[in-house]
NUTORSE-360742 format. One line per field, with one value per residue (C-alpha): chain; x, y, z; residue in one letter. Coordinates in steps of 0.02 Angstrom, whole numbers. Layout:
<pts>
mol	c(A	...)
x	c(X	...)
y	c(Y	...)
z	c(Z	...)
type	c(a	...)
</pts>
This chain:
<pts>
mol	c(A	A	A	A	A	A	A	A	A	A	A	A	A	A	A	A	A	A	A	A	A	A	A	A	A	A	A	A	A	A	A	A	A	A	A	A	A	A	A	A	A	A	A	A	A	A	A	A	A	A	A	A	A	A	A	A	A	A	A	A	A	A	A	A	A	A	A	A	A	A	A	A	A	A	A	A	A	A	A	A	A	A	A	A	A	A	A	A	A	A	A	A	A	A	A	A	A	A	A	A	A	A	A	A	A	A	A	A	A	A	A	A	A	A	A	A	A	A	A	A	A	A	A	A	A	A	A	A	A	A	A	A	A	A	A	A	A	A	A	A	A	A	A	A	A	A	A	A	A	A	A	A	A	A	A	A	A	A	A	A	A	A	A	A	A	A	A	A	A	A	A	A	A	A	A	A	A	A	A	A	A	A	A	A	A	A	A	A	A	A	A	A	A	A	A	A	A	A	A	A	A	A	A	A	A	A	A	A	A	A	A	A	A	A	A	A	A	A	A	A	A	A	A	A	A	A	A	A	A	A	A	A	A	A	A	A	A	A	A	A	A	A	A	A	A	A	A	A	A	A	A	A	A	A	A	A	A	A	A	A	A	A	A	A	A	A	A	A	A	A	A	A	A	A	A	A	A	A	A	A	A	A	A	A	A	A	A	A	A	A	A	A	A	A	A	A	A	A	A	A	A	A	A	A	A	A	A	A	A	A	A	A	A	A	A	A	A	A	A	A	A	A	A	A	A	A	A	A	A	A	A	A	A	A	A	A	A	A	A	A	A	A	A	A	A	A	A	A	A	A	A	A	A	A	A	A	A	A	A	A	A	A	A	A	A	A	A	A	A	A	A	A	A	A	A	A	A	A	A	A	A	A	A	A	A	A	A	A	A	A	A	A	A	A	A	A	A	A	A	A	A	A	A	A	A	A	A	A	A	A	A	A	A	A	A	A	A	A	A	A	A	A	A	A	A	A	A	A	A	A	A	A	A	A	A	A	A	A	A	A	A	A	A	A	A	A	A	A	A	A	A	A	A	A	A	A	A	A	A	A	A	A	A	A	A	A	A	A	A	A	A	A	A	A	A	A	A	A	A	A	A	A	A	A	A	A	A	A	A	A	A	A	A	A	A	A	A	A	A	A	A	A	A	A	A	A	A	A	A	A	A	A	A	A	A	A	A	A	A	A	A	A	A	A	A	A	A	A	A	A	A	A	A	A	A	A	A	A	A	A	A	A	A	A	A	A	A	A	A	A	A	A	A	A	A	A	A	A	A	A	A	A	A	A	A	A	A	A	A	A	A	A	A	A	A	A	A	A	A	A	A	A	A	A	A	A	A	A	A	A	A	A	A	A	A	A	A	A	A	A	A	A	A	A	A	A	A	A	A	A	A	A	A	A	A	A	A	A	A	A	A	A	A	A	A	A	A	A	A	A	A	A	A	A	A	A	A	A	A	A	A	A	A	A	A	A	A	A	A	A	A	A	A	A	A	A	A	A	A	A	A	A	A	A	A	A	A	A	A	A	A	A	A	A	A	A	A	A	A	A	A	A	A	A	A	A	A	A	A	A	A	A	A	A	A	A	A	A	A	A	A	A	A	A	A	A	A	A	A	A	A	A	A	A	A	A	A	A	A	A	A	A	A	A	A	A	A	A	A	A	A	A	A	A	A	A	A	A	A	A	A	A	A	A	A	A	A	A	A	A	A	A	A	A	A	A	A	A	A	A	A	A	A	A	A	A	A	A	A	A	A	A	A	A	A	A	A	A	A	A	A	A	A	A	A	A	A	A	A	A	A	A	A	A	A	A	A	A	A	A	A	A	A	A	A	A	A	A	A	A	A	A	A	A	A	A	A	A	A	A	A	A	A	A	A	A	A	A	A	A	A	A	A	A	A	A	A	A	A	A	A	A	A	A	A	A	A	A	A	A	A	A	A	A	A)
x	c(2543	2356	2313	2431	2361	2180	2232	2317	2164	2056	2179	2183	1993	2005	2145	2047	1894	1997	2084	1916	1845	1993	2010	2138	2257	2306	2268	2395	2300	2283	2469	2494	2378	2465	2634	2567	2491	2645	2761	2659	2650	2840	2868	2783	2951	3035	3052	3067	2940	2988	2956	2797	2732	2775	2695	2531	2523	2567	2438	2303	2356	2345	2170	2112	2202	2143	2195	2288	2412	2594	2637	2611	2701	2856	2859	2830	2969	3090	3069	3157	3260	3442	3556	3710	3796	3795	3857	4006	4052	4072	4233	4273	4106	4098	4263	4181	4137	3959	3921	3989	3887	3729	3712	3715	3588	3469	3483	3445	3291	3236	3254	3142	2997	3017	3044	2866	2914	2976	2833	2698	2774	2777	2639	2581	2666	2830	2816	2785	2940	3045	2983	3012	3188	3233	3186	3258	3429	3403	3370	3528	3630	3562	3602	3769	3712	3719	3832	3876	3767	3613	3636	3661	3509	3403	3470	3437	3258	3229	3327	3173	3109	3274	3286	3113	3164	3323	3233	3098	3222	3363	3338	3346	3461	3323	3219	3355	3317	3454	3420	3290	3312	3397	3484	3618	3724	3894	4068	4196	4334	4501	4665	4613	4445	4532	4647	4498	4422	4292	4136	4102	4263	4186	4042	4131	4281	4309	4121	4092	4099	4135	4012	3938	3771	3762	3608	3556	3608	3773	3894	4050	4144	4307	4460	4508	4403	4219	4149	4110	3977	3794	3724	3537	3412	3387	3576	3600	3679	3797	3804	3818	3889	3891	4081	4215	4207	4384	4302	4458	4570	4511	4583	4495	4403	4223	4242	4226	4258	4355	4238	4096	3983	3879	3724	3623	3475	3543	3427	3482	3384	3486	3651	3599	3551	3709	3827	3743	3748	3928	3973	3900	3992	4161	4151	4027	3896	3805	3884	4055	4221	4349	4409	4361	4297	4143	4084	3998	4016	3889	3956	3870	3863	3925	3945	3816	3867	3817	3821	3815	3666	3744	3897	3892	4001	3996	4038	4000	3911	4070	4060	4208	4317	4310	4440	4326	4178	4282	4338	4161	4099	4228	4181	3995	4035	4138	4006	3848	3780	3692	3799	3724	3802	3765	3793	3827	3809	3624	3595	3705	3612	3447	3495	3570	3438	3448	3635	3763	3892	3791	3944	4029	3875	3906	4096	4182	4337	4448	4354	4362	4553	4552	4427	4522	4686	4610	4530	4698	4792	4665	4667	4855	4854	4730	4863	4987	5111	5237	5218	5338	5259	5084	5130	5213	5069	4945	5033	5034	4858	4786	4834	4776	4619	4540	4392	4362	4368	4238	4129	4141	4096	3946	3883	3895	3822	3662	3656	3685	3844	3989	4082	4273	4282	4158	4233	4410	4346	4266	4426	4533	4411	4421	4614	4617	4502	4618	4770	4686	4640	4822	4886	4755	4811	4990	4931	4826	4964	5092	4973	4935	5119	5136	4984	5046	5212	5121	5008	5157	5243	5083	5076	5252	5217	5056	5145	5270	5157	5091	5002	4814	4788	4927	4861	4688	4762	4862	4709	4602	4728	4756	4567	4569	4715	4620	4464	4571	4651	4479	4428	4588	4557	4390	4471	4609	4481	4385	4541	4532	4403	4369	4315	4165	3988	3861	3758	3910	3895	4031	3908	3774	3736	3834	3831	3993	4104	4022	4063	4241	4288	4189	4260	4433	4535	4697	4769	4889	4839	4924	4861	4926	4867	4834	4775	4709	4615	4664	4670	4677	4785	4797	4981	4970	4935	4984	5135	5098	5155	5043	4894	4927	4933	4770	4687	4745	4681	4511	4502	4545	4403	4282	4338	4310	4135	3991	3879	3788	3767	3913	3872	3878	4050	4113	4043	4129	4297	4280	4230	4390	4498	4428	4440	4620	4664	4593	4702	4856	4806	4785	4956	5038	4952	5014	5192	5178	5107	5248	5374	5295	5308	5493	5531	5415	5527	5477	5293	5344	5449	5302	5185	5300	5368	5274	5400	5433	5397	5359	5484	5348	5294	5462	5509	5410	5553	5701	5820	5791	5942	5961	5786	5830	5988	5888	5763	5909	5978	5806	5772	5941	5901	5730	5799	5936	5806	5695	5846	5897	5720	5704	5864	5802	5635	5725	5819	5659	5647	5820	5807	5712	5860	5983	5885	5872	6059	6084	5971	6061	6232	6167	6102	6270	6363	6250	6289	6478	6462	6368	6509	6641	6550	6536	6719	6777	6677	6759	6929	6902	6859	7010	7131	7063	7086	7260	7308	7244	7344	7503	7482	7459	7614	7716	7663	7708	7881	7916	7901	8052	8113	7989	7850	7891	7903	7725	7669	7755	7595	7499	7638	7637	7447	7455	7590	7486	7329	7419	7484	7309	7237	7368	7324	7140	7167	7273	7141	7000	7098	7129	6946	6896	7018	6954	6776	6818	6900	6742	6636	6749	6739	6549	6537	6652	6548	6383	6461	6527	6358	6270	6393	6380	6189	6189	6325	6238	6095	6212	6183	6363	6382	6207	6186	6054	5947	5936	5894	5749	5680	5686	5604	5464	5434	5425	5324	5150	5196	5289	5187	5263	5433	5371	5314	5448	5370	5403	5593	5593	5480	5600	5749	5667	5627	5806	5871	5761	5821	6006	5973	5894	6039	6156	6051	6049	6237	6245	6115	6216	6371	6271	6198	6376	6429	6280	6309	6490	6438	6304	6431	6548	6413	6374	6558	6573	6425	6479	6335	6452	6628	6726	6685	6758	6634	6619	6601	6583	6713	6666	6748	6647	6490	6530	6555	6381	6314	6389	6325	6154	6161	6103	6226)
y	c(6204	6197	6197	6052	5957	5979	5912	5766	5724	5734	5625	5498	5482	5447	5327	5227	5222	5171	5030	4956	4978	4892	4735	4802	4873	4718	4791	4890	5051	5040	5008	5172	5259	5181	5242	5420	5418	5343	5466	5615	5547	5524	5700	5771	5739	5874	6054	6135	6274	6276	6090	6102	6230	6118	5970	6064	6091	5911	5852	5955	5882	5707	5736	5800	5668	5494	5381	5263	5396	5387	5568	5645	5510	5528	5714	5697	5569	5674	5819	5719	5593	5596	5689	5580	5680	5838	5734	5680	5861	5880	5778	5788	5714	5592	5514	5454	5267	5301	5417	5291	5151	5254	5259	5068	5057	5183	5090	4926	5000	5072	4899	4827	4944	4966	4784	4721	4540	4590	4714	4584	4491	4645	4710	4892	4911	4847	4967	5109	5064	5061	5233	5304	5236	5296	5476	5465	5426	5563	5690	5640	5655	5829	5885	5788	5697	5520	5403	5220	5187	5272	5179	5010	5044	5078	4922	4813	4876	4829	4666	4554	4617	4577	4407	4363	4400	4295	4150	4144	4170	4045	3873	3717	3583	3455	3572	3606	3553	3561	3698	3783	3950	3941	4044	3968	4044	3955	3954	3907	3788	3855	3767	3764	3683	3549	3504	3487	3314	3342	3428	3502	3601	3694	3759	3912	4018	4162	4177	4217	4131	4220	4160	4216	4215	4114	4104	4044	4214	4239	4103	4196	4132	4178	4075	3955	3806	3793	3686	3704	3712	3765	3851	3850	3984	4041	4078	4239	4368	4492	4595	4572	4670	4678	4648	4572	4647	4591	4524	4439	4588	4663	4833	4872	4777	4744	4789	4635	4719	4853	4880	4997	4944	4831	4822	4691	4746	4707	4578	4431	4501	4661	4565	4452	4601	4697	4551	4495	4673	4696	4528	4577	4741	4662	4499	4536	4409	4329	4187	4216	4256	4254	4430	4462	4353	4444	4386	4457	4424	4372	4370	4238	4232	4063	4111	3978	3851	3848	3684	3668	3583	3527	3520	3615	3604	3711	3608	3597	3431	3328	3248	3129	3225	3376	3381	3496	3374	3228	3332	3386	3209	3151	3291	3244	3063	3110	3230	3135	3295	3296	3343	3476	3475	3642	3628	3809	3772	3736	3910	3994	3924	3963	4144	4169	4099	4126	4162	4087	4012	3877	3780	3936	3977	3808	3833	3997	3990	4004	3868	3754	3760	3723	3582	3502	3511	3426	3297	3255	3247	3121	3025	2999	2969	2826	2757	2751	2869	2957	3144	3210	3103	3151	3336	3327	3229	3349	3503	3427	3357	3516	3611	3473	3405	3537	3566	3380	3351	3488	3419	3242	3303	3407	3268	3134	3251	3263	3073	3076	2973	3075	2938	2953	2779	2827	2997	2921	2789	2921	3021	2873	2835	3019	3016	2852	2921	3066	2954	2835	2982	3041	2869	2866	3039	2977	2829	2939	3071	2937	2860	3032	3062	2898	2934	3108	3036	2902	3034	3141	2989	2947	3131	3124	2957	3027	3179	3069	2924	2910	2743	2770	2604	2640	2818	2756	2631	2771	2881	2739	2700	2885	2912	2778	2869	3035	2956	2889	3060	3138	3005	3032	3220	3184	3055	3175	3313	3190	3161	3345	3315	3436	3288	3372	3302	3351	3461	3554	3747	3760	3704	3833	3949	4112	4228	4317	4161	4082	4234	4248	4063	4026	3874	3890	3731	3706	3602	3659	3610	3602	3590	3467	3450	3290	3284	3466	3436	3525	3414	3474	3377	3401	3403	3420	3537	3720	3765	3807	3988	4015	3942	4055	4210	4160	4135	4306	4387	4302	4361	4538	4531	4482	4637	4746	4672	4794	4661	4741	4575	4554	4374	4330	4408	4311	4150	4187	4211	4048	3952	4013	3976	3798	3753	3812	3721	3565	3594	3607	3452	3352	3412	3356	3187	3168	3207	3078	2948	2980	2965	2805	2727	2773	2730	2588	2548	2718	2669	2503	2593	2711	2566	2469	2611	2707	2845	2870	3047	3064	3191	3274	3351	3435	3466	3403	3436	3325	3440	3590	3566	3750	3756	3611	3700	3857	3756	3675	3845	3910	3757	3775	3959	3916	3780	3899	4037	3919	3866	4048	4098	3955	4014	4191	4135	4029	4183	4284	4228	4301	4463	4548	4514	4578	4736	4765	4747	4864	4993	4977	5001	5144	5229	5201	5273	5426	5450	5436	5562	5682	5664	5697	5850	5921	5883	5962	6120	6126	6102	6254	6358	6294	6324	6500	6536	6459	6577	6726	6679	6650	6823	6902	6814	6874	7053	7038	6967	7127	7242	7302	7251	7359	7307	7122	7150	7210	7076	6923	6862	6885	6794	6649	6638	6638	6505	6392	6422	6384	6219	6174	6211	6108	5960	5982	5991	5835	5744	5796	5750	5582	5560	5607	5480	5347	5381	5375	5206	5149	5202	5108	4953	4961	4979	4830	4733	4766	4717	4560	4504	4548	4446	4303	4312	4300	4168	4062	4043	4017	4191	4251	4397	4468	4632	4658	4780	4654	4520	4624	4659	4476	4427	4555	4484	4301	4315	4318	4153	4075	3920	3872	3863	3724	3624	3489	3427	3588	3581	3394	3416	3543	3434	3282	3381	3448	3270	3220	3365	3329	3148	3200	3314	3167	3054	3191	3199	3009	3021	3158	3048	2899	3014	3066	2885	2833	2979	2924	2744	2804	2909	2762	2648	2779	2788	2599	2580	2729	2846	2977	3037	3056	3223	3290	3256	3393	3315	3385	3332	3300	3464	3559	3483	3534	3714	3708	3641	3783	3920	3839	3854	3707	3658)
z	c(5329	5373	5187	5159	5308	5247	5074	5156	5259	5104	5010	5153	5148	4960	4992	5121	5007	4856	4951	5005	4830	4747	4850	4975	4851	4751	4580	4479	4491	4682	4697	4605	4729	4878	4815	4800	4974	5059	4972	5034	5211	5210	5148	5305	5397	5297	5350	5180	5138	4953	4934	5037	4913	4768	4856	4878	4690	4654	4780	4698	4531	4607	4669	4501	4398	4356	4496	4383	4323	4381	4333	4503	4605	4499	4523	4710	4729	4629	4754	4890	4793	4856	4734	4741	4602	4708	4856	4754	4728	4915	4909	5093	5141	4996	5046	5205	5203	5264	5118	4992	5068	5086	4897	4890	5031	4949	4782	4876	4956	4789	4709	4843	4811	4622	4564	4525	4564	4738	4771	4753	4902	5015	5127	5130	5300	5229	5081	5202	5302	5144	5087	5260	5274	5098	5136	5310	5236	5106	5243	5339	5180	5147	5323	5330	5487	5422	5524	5516	5666	5590	5425	5507	5618	5465	5378	5530	5541	5358	5362	5387	5217	5131	5219	5158	4979	4991	5072	4937	4793	4831	4757	4867	4787	4784	4677	4549	4370	4236	4112	4220	4313	4484	4619	4733	4873	4847	4920	4791	4849	4899	4938	5124	5078	4972	5118	5237	5242	5384	5316	5487	5477	5331	5440	5508	5474	5595	5614	5429	5260	5098	4966	4800	4718	4554	4446	4273	4209	4301	4359	4399	4555	4643	4597	4459	4514	4469	4614	4799	4931	4919	5073	5129	5078	5259	5284	5387	5274	5359	5200	5011	4866	4678	4674	4781	4957	5002	5157	5228	5210	5377	5411	5577	5709	5663	5481	5374	5208	5119	4971	5026	4885	4999	5104	5200	5094	4922	4842	4740	4591	4598	4609	4462	4353	4393	4366	4204	4130	4181	4107	3939	3951	3990	3891	3753	3799	3945	4046	3972	4062	3923	3956	4139	4280	4350	4521	4677	4860	4990	5170	5277	5467	5530	5716	5767	5634	5454	5359	5171	5093	4932	4819	4653	4499	4341	4185	4001	4031	4009	4183	4208	4084	4200	4340	4441	4419	4482	4633	4668	4653	4778	4896	4882	4920	5073	5142	5091	5011	4841	4689	4576	4403	4320	4133	4084	3899	3920	3987	3856	3707	3796	3822	3647	3531	3347	3340	3220	3335	3420	3470	3536	3640	3724	3738	3698	3584	3739	3830	3677	3686	3873	3854	3709	3803	3956	3844	3760	3928	3993	3829	3831	4015	3984	3862	4006	3921	4032	4072	3937	3800	3851	3849	3679	3600	3676	3605	3430	3429	3506	3349	3231	3314	3426	3311	3292	3481	3512	3373	3442	3619	3565	3447	3580	3709	3602	3608	3797	3784	3852	3942	3922	3844	3708	3672	3664	3543	3428	3437	3382	3239	3180	3187	3094	2961	2936	2926	2804	2695	2701	2646	2507	2453	2435	2335	2220	2196	2154	2030	1960	1931	1837	1732	1691	1630	1528	1447	1403	1321	1223	1168	1101	1016	937	865	771	720	541	558	587	672	796	817	859	983	1068	1077	1149	1287	1321	1344	1479	1563	1550	1628	1772	1796	1811	1939	2035	2042	2129	2246	2295	2332	2440	2547	2597	2736	2879	2985	3070	3084	2951	3070	3139	3142	3013	2879	2923	2777	2780	2632	2687	2699	2544	2438	2504	2503	2342	2253	2333	2341	2437	2295	2159	1982	1813	1635	1507	1327	1235	1055	1067	1234	1396	1548	1728	1850	2039	2082	2273	2418	2403	2509	2691	2677	2529	2620	2769	2654	2572	2742	2805	2646	2668	2851	2793	2668	2809	2910	2756	2729	2742	2821	2971	3065	3182	3225	3040	3023	3178	3102	2936	3019	3116	2959	2874	3025	3043	2859	2843	3005	2924	2770	2882	2981	2819	2758	2921	2911	2733	2788	2928	2810	2688	2826	2887	2712	2698	2881	2932	3083	3154	3167	3247	3376	3414	3443	3558	3666	3797	3805	3617	3556	3373	3309	3209	3373	3389	3207	3062	2939	2982	2889	2999	3102	3143	3220	3335	3388	3424	3527	3620	3670	3716	3828	3912	3946	4016	4129	4191	4220	4323	4424	4458	4500	4624	4707	4712	4787	4916	4973	5000	5183	5223	5123	5267	5386	5256	5226	5410	5428	5284	5365	5533	5450	5342	5498	5584	5434	5433	5618	5579	5440	5557	5683	5552	5490	5668	5707	5543	5582	5755	5677	5564	5716	5818	5673	5650	5836	5828	5688	5786	5942	5838	5758	5930	5998	5852	5887	6072	6027	5927	6078	6176	6347	6439	6328	6354	6541	6547	6423	6496	6572	6410	6313	6434	6423	6231	6229	6343	6238	6076	6151	6208	6036	5954	6064	6029	5841	5840	5940	5827	5671	5745	5784	5604	5534	5650	5601	5415	5442	5535	5385	5269	5382	5389	5200	5177	5302	5215	5049	5126	5204	5039	4938	5068	5053	4864	4855	4985	4860	4712	4642	4625	4510	4539	4632	4765	4661	4517	4647	4716	4541	4494	4660	4634	4458	4510	4671	4579	4493	4639	4638	4470	4556	4668	4519	4499	4340	4246	4252	4223	4076	3999	4037	3958	3799	3795	3808	3663	3555	3591	3550	3386	3345	3374	3260	3125	3132	3103	2965	2881	2878	2809	2672	2620	2615	2507	2390	2366	2334	2209	2113	2109	2034	1900	1853	1847	1726	1620	1670	1747	1744	1907	1996	2157	2297	2427	2598	2769	2895	3074	3116	2986	3048	3226	3164	3091	3253	3352	3234	3219	3027	2922	2785)
type	c(m	q	q	l	q	n	l	i	n	q	f	e	s	s	f	n	f	y	i	l	k	n	n	y	g	f	s	d	s	s	k	d	f	i	d	r	y	l	a	i	k	n	h	m	w	w	n	d	e	t	k	y	a	n	l	i	e	l	l	k	e	s	m	e	a	t	l	t	t	t	r	s	i	v	k	i	n	n	l	w	k	p	d	f	n	s	i	k	q	d	t	e	y	y	k	a	d	v	s	l	r	s	k	t	v	c	e	a	i	q	q	l	f	e	n	p	e	i	r	k	n	l	s	n	a	e	l	y	n	l	y	g	s	y	y	q	i	s	n	h	i	k	n	k	t	l	t	d	e	i	l	i	d	i	e	t	k	l	r	p	i	s	d	k	i	w	t	s	s	i	t	n	p	e	n	f	k	s	g	e	p	f	m	f	i	v	h	n	v	s	k	t	d	m	e	t	t	d	i	n	e	h	s	a	r	s	g	r	i	s	a	s	l	i	t	d	k	e	m	g	v	y	g	s	h	k	y	g	f	i	y	p	n	d	s	r	i	i	t	s	g	y	k	d	l	y	s	y	e	t	q	k	e	g	n	y	y	q	n	n	n	n	s	m	l	v	t	p	q	a	i	e	s	y	s	a	n	l	n	v	q	e	n	g	k	i	l	n	n	d	n	a	n	i	y	n	e	v	l	l	d	s	t	n	g	l	k	p	v	g	i	y	c	i	t	f	g	e	k	e	l	s	y	d	y	m	s	a	k	k	l	a	e	q	s	g	l	p	l	i	d	i	d	i	s	l	y	r	t	k	e	n	k	g	t	y	l	i	d	e	e	a	l	s	v	k	e	q	t	i	f	a	e	n	f	l	k	q	y	y	k	s	k	e	h	d	l	a	t	t	q	d	f	t	e	t	d	l	n	l	y	q	d	i	i	i	d	i	f	l	t	q	k	k	e	n	n	v	s	p	e	n	l	f	k	c	f	e	e	a	k	l	a	r	k	n	k	a	e	n	y	n	t	y	i	n	e	m	s	d	l	k	e	a	l	n	n	f	n	k	a	l	s	t	c	d	n	e	i	i	k	n	s	i	i	e	q	s	n	k	i	i	k	r	i	q	d	l	n	k	l	i	e	n	t	n	i	i	g	l	s	v	d	n	w	i	y	q	s	n	v	v	s	e	q	i	i	g	d	f	t	p	f	d	t	e	i	i	e	f	n	g	e	k	i	t	i	i	s	g	y	k	p	k	q	e	l	e	q	i	k	q	e	m	l	k	q	v	n	l	s	q	d	p	m	e	k	r	l	e	h	a	k	r	v	i	e	v	k	f	n	a	y	e	t	n	s	v	n	i	d	i	a	t	h	k	q	t	k	p	e	l	e	q	l	k	e	t	s	q	s	f	i	d	m	s	t	i	d	k	d	i	t	k	y	d	e	l	v	a	m	q	q	q	l	k	s	e	i	q	n	i	s	d	n	r	k	i	y	n	g	a	s	s	i	e	w	l	e	q	k	q	k	e	i	a	d	k	i	e	t	y	k	g	s	i	s	a	n	e	q	e	l	i	s	l	r	q	l	q	d	e	l	l	s	e	k	a	e	l	d	k	k	g	f	f	g	k	m	f	s	d	k	k	i	r	d	n	t	n	n	i	a	d	l	k	t	k	i	e	r	l	e	h	e	v	n	l	t	k	r	s	i	q	s	e	e	e	f	i	k	q	i	t	d	n	f	l	s	s	f	g	l	n	g	m	n	l	e	d	y	k	k	r	l	e	a	i	v	p	n	a	e	k	l	t	d	g	f	l	q	k	e	l	e	d	k	l	k	l	i	e	q	k	l	s	e	m	q	i	d	k	q	k	e	q	q	m	r	q	e	l	e	q	k	k	i	e	v	g	l	s	t	p	q	p	i	i	t	e	t	q	e	e	f	d	v	d	k	k	t	g	i	s	r)
</pts>
């Protein structure tokens, strides 16, 4: 020990000299020296001869080594570093909350003295306290003497250091700049918050407020909403953790949390780093929550009041198109607090430079769908359509126009013009362009069909013509037709637009998609010959099923690609998906354009009615009667299921009473059964005794006069005993029968109250076990049962389908009538001979309707 003390004194002299020489320890090399000195001083607390011997050697090495080296300090620290893996092996101790939490506390302390950005703000005395506390906890862990009180005492002593880091790190709302780094302590709104209008009521909740840290690298928050309150940088932190602490699920007095992964010393930098890394691990990239919502919890002390200093909202920069933004804006106006609009897409593109999917860095694929759906709902709401119409239009347009909506939004965002009015106008223009192209396509295809027929006729005429002048005339006219066919081919190809802006990510160079797609076209072509020349004619779009097969084959080729760059493969898949979606959209628009030409009154009806639903949203092929019948049955089933579930949920409040009654009766029945069992055992004993007495009496009766004279008393006693036994047996048998009837009565009673319970909620025919299973399944989604719009929406759609089925029945009858009239006209002009016309009677049509099979 004396040798060690001498070395330490010598080292301390060198330490003091070195600090003075190096401007009080502010250089990197002096920091290294300070660490070494403080570590040695702290190790003096330990009573471990083996480690003292090792320390002497390390100390000598430190004295001889260059002062800037870190080798010795690492070795010294490793001598006393807590071994949490060995602690885990001691399962009995490791299960204790204090042991679990001590690991988090030690890691928090380690973060404070190892993070260079944090260290530069700490004094030498603060560093010394951190080292001392770290090894103090380690010593308690080693000796199994660590308690909650000791751990909290150490944390409380170091809290001022942690508070200083939080205060200096958290951004004030007035200093926030969009796109720049920030750190906010926020409380995301809950249902309670939304129902509270007085901002002062948000100041405290049971003396604590559950909040989260959000930063430019991690924006996960609890709940489905993305807006709420910002709290000041000097908020008093009770404790904080890397994950949800379940702070409101209090199990015991004074314990604010169930998750022990917390400490009042955890820094915002540590939380940010942990959350960001976990987010990449769970979701594949930073600032993304497609697969898992990663968030932390910071528990604030509001005992003396804690008022928010701002309102935050996380958006994509769409402002008024975001429901959360509008709610946050309203909250800011009510409270007079500044509104901080955090555009997450700015931070995503900043963190993911040089990647392919620029649009998908702004909005993930999942978020694009959510955004486009909200966009369409607000668009049709602005047109004053009713709920059912809006929903049906949204479902259809979401499939057809999602990519265009995202493209419009991002393009207009670059131009700083994302007002709903402007975006809706751009959307209408894009839809109109598609529809115009579809109408042009029909015109071109019809013209192509006429030209093809004309060219075939010229071909026949040319093959039979001997006159050179006529031949030359035919060839001259045919050449004009061929030139027009070639022009039409180009015009038809031009109708196949994707509809995205020229700088959209879809057009970025990608060798994988370019090789796979090549010169693919969604059109079918045919070859005709004229005068020895082969001419290609576009005949129309490939069938939908064929296009789907081609798309899947292309996606399979991407998966089989040997390209090492994953981003390029993701981009190639998205290019294929978007292009084939555009082909399908164009096909649908062509069908609608064709339908509009043949049924102009349909378009007129659509324009004049606010509740008209284009049947293309339900079934684009008017002949698919069987699909409509299937949809009809499905909707009826869904409506019935919602109705049953609502009844089941309504009965939840009474199920506890019923189960209690069942338990009481079951206990009573068990008591009865126990009584029966005891009585039956006693009956067995009594009957056995009765048999013995009867046998004894029979033996006495056999004796002679003198024998009976001596045995009279015995015989009289036996006779009396037998009579008593008979009475007892009869009484017990009666009791057993009564008890059995009581059991039967109780069983009938429980069945009756169970049946009454189920029937009172309209659930006749369901047994209680099925009821409980159904109730357990629907409870997590119970809020949907209170949504009156859901059932009405389904009922409205069912009504539309039944109306369409009725119309199709009338159309079918009209078609048969027209067919008969046409055949009659043919017979009258001599183009046909009378043929038996197979017609469907009303009865036959009804049979089809029931089976759901289209005739």
